[in-house]
N, C-alpha and C positions, 0 to 999 in steps of 0.2 A: 160219245160225250153229250151230255144234256145241257139245255139252256134253262134258267130260272126265269119264269115270267109272273110278274106280281099283278093281282087284280084287287080292286077295292073290295073290302069286306062289306061295306054299304054302298048301295047306289048313290052315285054323285060324290062320294067321298074322294079325297085327294089320292092320286095314284103313288103309291110308294116307290122309292128309287129302284131301278133295274140296274144291276152292277154287271160288269163284263166278266167273262171267266176266261179260262186258258185259251179257248178257241179264238175269242176276239183279239187276245193279245198277240196269239201266233198270226192271226190275219193282219195284224199292224206290221209285224215283221215282213210280211209279203208286201204290203203296201209301200214299205220303205224302199224296195228295190227299184221301181220305176222313178220315184222322186230323186233318189240318189244319182241314178244314170242320167236323168234329164238335166239335172243341175250340172253334172260332171261335163256333159256334152258343150255347156257354154264356155269352157275353158280348156277342154282337152286339146284343141288344135293349136294352142300357144306354141308349143315345142315343134309340132309336126310341119308347120308352115315351110320351113327351109327344105325339108325332104320331099313334101309333096310338090313344091315349086320346082326342084331339080328334075323331077320325073315328069310332071305334067306340063311345065312351062306356061302357067297362066300369065295372062297380062296384069298389070297393075290394078286394072278396074275388076278384072275377075278374081284376083286374089282377096280384094275387098269383099267381094260378093260371097266367097268361100266362107270367109270369116262371119259375115254379118247376116246372111239370109235366114239362118237358123233362128236367130233371135227375132227377127223381123216377123217371120211367119208365126213363131210361137206367140209372140205379143199379139199379133193380129187375130188369132183364132181362139184365144182363151175364153172369150165371152160367148163366142159361137159354140164351143165344144162343152161349156159349162151348161148352157141351155139344152143343148142335145142330149146331154147325158140325163137331165132331169126328165126328158120325155121318154128316151128310149130304154133307159137303164143305166145306172153308172158302172155296174159291174161290166155290161156288155160293151159299153164305150171303152172301159179300161182294157179289156181283152183284145178288142179290135185295134187299140193303139199299141198294145204290146206286138201284135202281128206286124202292124205297119212300121214301128220303130226297129223291130228286128231285121225286117226286110230291107228297109232303107240303110241300115247299117252295113249290111252285106254289099248293097250297091254302092255305098260310098267307099268301103274297104278295097274294092275291086274297080274303082272308076278308072276308065281308060283316057279321059280327058277332063279339062277343066269344066266344061258344060255339063258332064255327066255328074261331076262332083257337086256342083252347084245345085243340080236338080235333086241329088240325093240329100244334101243338106236341107233343102226346102222340105222334103217329104219327112225328114227327121223332125223338123218343126211342126209339121201337122201332127206327127205321132206324139211328140212332146205335149202339144196343146190338148191332146185327148186324155193324156196320163195325169197331168198335174191336177186339175181340178177334180177330176174322178177320184183321186186318192184322198185329198183333203174332205171332199163331200162324203166319202165312205166312212171316214173317221168319225165325222159328225153323226152318222147314223149308226155306226157301231157301239159307240160310248155314249149311252144316255146319262149315266152319272157325271155330273160336272166335274168332280174331282178327277175321275178316271180320264174324262175328255181332256182336262188340262193337261195331266201327265202325258197323254198320247199326242197331243198337238205340239207339246214341248219337244218330244222325241222327234217327231216329223220335222219341225223346224231346224233342229240340230243337224238332221240328216241332209236337208237342203243346203244349208250353210256349209256343211262339211264337204258335200259333194263339190261344191265350187273350189274349195281349197284342194281337195284330192284330185281333181281333174288334171292339172299340170304334173303332179307327182306321178300319176299312173302313166301319163303321156310320155314323160322323160324315162321311166323305167322300161317301157315297152319299146320306145324307140332305140334304146341301148342294145336290144336283143332281137327285134323284129323289124319289119318293114312298116311304112308310115300307116297302111291301112289297118294295122292292129289296134290302133286307137279307137277305131270303130267297131271292129270285129268283136271286141270284148263285150259289147252290149248284148250280143245274141244268147249267150248261155243264160244271162239273167232273165231276158224276155221269155226263154223257153221254160225257165223255172216258174215264171209268173203264170204263164199258160197252163202249167200243169196244177200248181197249187191254188190258183185263183178260184176256178169253179168249185174246188173242194172246200175252201175255208172262207170264201167272201160270199156274203147274201148279196141278193139283188134288191135294188131300191130305184123306184122312179115316181115322178110327181103323178098323182091321180088326176085324170081329166085335164091333162095339160093343153089340149087343143092342138092346132096345126103350128108347125114350125114356121117361125117368122124369117122367111128368106130375105126380105128386104132389109129387116133389122140386122140380119147377119152380114149383108153386104155393107151396110152403114158402118157396123162396128169395126169391120175390116179397113174401111176407107178412112176411119178415124185414126185407129192405132198405127197402121203401117206408115202413113206419111209423117206423122208425129214423131215416132221413133227414128225413122230415117232422117228427118230434119234435124233433131236434136243431136245425133250421132254424127252428121256431117259437119254441123256447127263446131262440135267438140274437136273433129279432126282437122277441118280446113278453114274455121273461123267463119264469120257472117257473110254469106254470099246470097245471090237471088234465089238459087234454086232450093236450098234447104229451108230459107225462109218462106217461099212459096208453098213448100211441103207442109210446113207447120200450119200455114193459113188454111190449106186445104183439110188438113186433119181436125183443127178447130171447128171449121164449118161442118164436116162430116159428123163430129161428135155432137154438135147442136142439132143436127138432123136427126141422129139416132135417139137423143133423148126425146125429141118431139114425137117421133115413131113409137117410142115405148110408151108415152103417154096417151096415144090415140089408138094403138093397135088393139084389136079384140083379144089376141092371145100374145102379149108381149114376151120377149125374151127374158127381160129383167122386170122385177117388181121395184120400181123406183120408190115404193114406201119403205123399203130397206133403210134408204138414206135418211129418213126421218127418225131412226132410232140412233141415239147417240153412241150406243155401243158398237154399232156397225159402221157408221160413216167416220167416227172418230178413229177407230182402229185402222180402216183402209188409210187414212192420212198418217197415222203413226208409223204403219209400215213403210209408206212412201217415203217419209222423212229418214227413217232408218236405213233404207236401201240406197238412198241418196248419198249418204255418208259412206257407207260400205263400199259401193262401186266407185265412187269418185274418188276416194283416198286409196283404194288397193292399186290402182294404176301407179301411183307415186311410190308406193312401198316396193312393189315389184320392181321398178326401175331403180329404185335406191339400192336395193340388195344387189341387182345384177350390174348395174353401170357405175354407181358411185363405190361399192364395195368390192366390185369386180368378181361377184360369185358366178359360177356356171348355172345355167337355167335350172337343172335338177337340184343342185345344192340349194339354190334360192327357194325353190319350191318346197323342198323338205323343210327347210327352217320356217318357211310360212305356215307350215302345219302345227308348229309348237304352240302358237296362240290359239289354234283351233282346238288342239287336245286339252290345253289349260282351261278352256271355257266349257268343255263338255258337261260339266256338271252344273252349269248356271240355268239352262233350260228347265230341269226338273226343280231346281230351287226356286225359280220364279213361280212355279205352280204352288209349291209349299208356302211361300210368301202371300201368294194371292188368296190363300184360305184363311190367313189371319189379318190381313190389312185389306183396305180399299184398293182394287186394283189400279185406280188412278194414281195413287201414291207409289205404287211398286213400278208402273210404268215410267212415272217421272223419275223415280230413282234410277231406273235403267239409263234414262237419257242423261241424267246428271253424271253418271258413272262414265258413260261413253264421252260427254264433253270433258271430263277430267282426264281421260285418256289421249284425247286429241291435244289437249293444252300440254299435257306431258310431252307429246311428240314435237310440239312446237320449239323445244329446247334441243332437237336433234341435230347433230352436226356430221360433217363427212367421216369424222374420226371417232364418233361415238362408239363405244363398246356394243357388241351385238346384243347383250342382255337389256340394254337401255331401249333398243328398237322393239325387241319381242316383248318386253314388258309393258311398254305403252300400248302396243297393238292388242296384247291380251286384255287390257284393261277397258279399252273402247269396245273390243269385240265382246267381252262379258256383258256390258250394259246393253248392247244392241240385240244380243240373244234373248235377253229378258224382254225388251221391248217387242220384239217380233213374235215370241212365243205367246205372250199374252194378248198381242194384237190379234193374232190368228184366232186365240180361244175366244175372246170376246166378240169378234165378228161372226164366227160361226154359231157361238151361242145365242146371239141376236136373231140369227136367221131361222125361219121355220124349217124343220127337217126335209120337206119336200122341195125346198128351194136351196138346199145346200150346195148344189152343183153351180148354180148361178152366182151364189155368194163366194164360193171359193174361186171362181173365175175372176170375179172383181177384185179380190184380194190379190191375186196373182198379176192381174193387170196393173193395178196400182204399184206392185213391186217392181215390175218391169220398167214402168214409166218413171218410177223413182231413181232406179239405176242408170237410165239413159240420161235423166236431168243431172244426176251427180256427175256422170263423166263428162257432160257438156259444160256445166257450170264451173265445178272445181277444176276440171281440166284446162279450161280457158283462163281462169284466174291464175293458176300456177304457171301457165306457159307465158302469160303476159309478164308476170314478174321475172321469170327467167330471162326473157328477151330483153327486158329493161336493164338487168343487172349485167348481162354478158356483153351488152353493146359497148359499154364503157371500158370493158376489159380486154377487148380484141388487141392483139399486137398488131403493129403497124406492117404494111408490106402485103397484106392478105388481098386477093382478087375479091371482086365483088361476089363471085359465085361462092367461094370459100367462106366469106363473111357471113353471106346469107345461110349457108348450110350450118355454120356454128351457132347462128342465132335461133335456128329452127328448133333444134333438139339437142339434148345433152349428147345422144349417141352421135349426132352429125358434129359436134364440137370436139368430141374425142377422135373422130375420124380425121378431121382436119388437123389436130394436134399431132397425130401420129406423122404426119407429112412434114412438119416443121422441124428445123434443125435445133438441136441443143436445148438452150434454157427457155426459148420461146414456146416450145411444145409443152414443157411442164408448167409454164405459167398458165398457158391456156387451159389445160386440164385441170388445175387447182380452182382457176376462176369459174370454169363451167360447173364443176362440182359444187361450189359455193353458191352459184346463181340457182341451180337446181334445188338445192337445199332450202334456200330462201323461198322459192316458189312453193315447195312442200310446206313450209311453215305457214304461208299465207292460206294455202288450201286447208290445212287442218284447224287453223284458227276460224276460218269460215264454216267449216263443219262443226266446230265446237259451238259456235253462235247458232247454227240451226238446231244443234241438239238442246241448248238452252231453251230455244223457242219451243221445241217438241216437249220439253219438261213442263213449261207453262200451259201449253195447249192440253196436254194430257189431263192436267189438274181441272182445267176448265170444262173440257168435253167429256171426261169419263168419270169425273166425281160422283159418287152415289151409285155407280153400278155395282158396288158390294163385292164381297168375297164369295168364292165359290161355297154353296152350301151342301153339296153332295146329293142334290135332288133332281129329279127329272121335272122339267118346265111343265107347268100347267098345260093340258091338252096333249101332251105326249104319251103314247101307249105302247106297250111292247107287242109285236105280233110275231110269233114263232114262224119261221119259214124252214124250207128244207135244208137250207145251209146256213141259216144264221137267224139273228134277231133283226126284224125291219121296224122301222118307226113310221109313223104318220100322224096326222091330226086325228083326234078320236071322231070327229064330225065327218070325215072322209073315209072312214074304215068301210062303211057299207058301199061306197061308191067304186072302190078300188081296192085290191089287195096287193101285197108285194109280189113281184114278178119273180119267178124261180127258174 
């Protein structure tokens, strides 16, 4: 299979577009494997917790760490791994991550105690942090034509969001037939396939003359992300207490120190000039707002299907796939619209559609038909897929090819932070409304402990109701479901407000970025390599060639 490389007919003339062929599109399929599995691992443990708890007997604190340590490590190392990939080679880092992810999956599957599982989940987070920015950066380098790159990034975005929805379904299906470790072991064949196909299909890219790796900057980025994500999640789970607030403060101070370090370091991890480009900084913000709504509201809808409607976890997960399947065509459609309209208006339209979906769901009742729930979810998901697809495309298009790894890591970090903020803020708002509504509906005669349990969560109220005699139990169940639904209404209306704000910001920040023209940006040239087409600045070609 050959690659077509275009050269100017006249010295100094603009470089014509270089289009991707079958090999690049096949390489994209290979790149979808790791991003699908990494996003699945965020949610794959939801159903497995009761099974592994019965065998490993973790304490309450250990159980929380089993669930959270993967996301903590992943968020904390994204910036580091993105910068590392720019220096040592993105394919090399991707393949290293595949080895680590596969081995850590085996370690998790056969963990003998809670401590071993926590360590394995942390290693999975390290592996995931090497995989995610590498896949998006390689897409930036494989697809020089902006139209093709838009389609490729749209497919990548759909795979990431689909993986989060697919995780619980796969988990439920495996747990019905195998032991809990199977939810991890399923990763290994895909990683083996990546190791076989990656060297054959993926070219290597790295930043020429990148300089020494900034170890201090790496430590500061970790010190900024880990405490911040931890503090946000703890506030969402247990309310405002001293420890998570202190963690947030440490994260903010470390972030300030990290920015100062990047401004003064001889070889910084990040090019802060990227944030001067409206296409990049605006897109990072758009992705953060979109993930804020997705993660913040997903918790409510999962509980609504399982607790309010009484579905089994697997059945609820399967129904959750319906909106995902319904919006499968929205990512490619966003790329088509972006060729005809200013991207700012397409992104704003996505936010407006998402806001409409959330407003729709504010009319949800405990007895609403299932199609009403799924329809509203499909509407808001459709809008947010448009936002995230174009946000990723704009940000990567604004970043120079040799800095695609760092740009991808920043995008992913913003996404992780947005999800944590959504869970914390919307979860806190919804819980506060629930507690306020249920307090006045509690039947008399409850002990203080039972009343406190009923006011804490809907599941707690249902457990208390099951122990009450006759009509009192039915009254508490109805009141608790109504109170939870009111909390959901408040959360989705808050999300709708954020989406409205996002629409306005999209027009203000992204207007004038234009529609895709199908051209290679000025200064980008194609270089043939042993396994693909590498890109780089023309001025740097003499300094360094693509590593094969």
